[in-house]
C-alpha positions in Angstrom: 4.5 -27.1 4.4 7.7 -26.3 6.3 9.0 -23.0 7.5 11.2 -22.6 4.4 8.2 -22.9 2.1 6.2 -20.4 4.2 9.1 -17.9 4.0 9.4 -18.4 0.3 5.6 -17.7 -0.2 5.9 -14.6 2.0 8.9 -13.4 0.0 7.0 -14.0 -3.3 4.0 -12.1 -2.1 6.1 -9.2 -0.9 7.8 -9.0 -4.3 4.5 -9.1 -6.0 3.2 -6.2 -3.9 6.4 -4.2 -4.4 6.1 -4.6 -8.2 2.5 -3.5 -8.2 3.4 -0.5 -6.1 6.2 0.4 -8.5 4.0 0.1 -11.6 1.3 2.1 -9.9 3.8 4.9 -9.1 4.9 5.0 -12.7 1.3 6.0 -13.8 1.2 8.9 -11.3 1.8 12.3 -12.7 4.9 14.1 -11.3 4.4 17.1 -9.1 6.0 20.5 -9.7 6.3 21.2 -6.0 7.4 18.7 -3.3 4.4 17.4 -1.3 6.3 17.7 2.0 8.1 21.1 1.8 6.6 22.9 -1.3 10.1 23.4 -2.9 10.1 23.3 -6.7 11.3 19.9 -7.9 14.0 20.4 -10.5 13.2 19.4 -14.1 16.1 17.0 -14.2 14.6 15.0 -11.3 11.2 15.1 -12.9 12.6 13.7 -16.1 14.4 10.8 -14.3 11.9 9.9 -11.6 8.5 9.2 -13.1 5.7 10.0 -10.8 8.0 12.1 -8.6 6.2 13.5 -5.5 9.1 14.8 -3.4 12.4 16.8 -3.7 15.6 14.9 -3.2 16.0 16.0 0.4 12.4 15.0 1.5 12.7 11.7 -0.4 16.0 11.0 1.4 14.4 11.7 4.8 11.5 9.4 4.0 13.7 6.6 3.0 15.9 7.0 6.1 12.7 6.6 8.2 12.1 3.3 6.4 9.4 4.3 3.9 9.5 4.5 0.2 6.6 6.4 -1.4 
């Protein structure tokens, strides 16, 4: 197995994990208040983002740090 095959396998595994995480998040109930700052999450955001846990500002901060939860 050469390095290209190994890279392809790693990419496939990362995609599988990302999809599992995405589907798991869809089954999580949305929160009324942000888990980071306790601000009320607007109804419009809750309707669009299934399993929403953070307000827009806190989600933006998290994503800028390199995480997506």
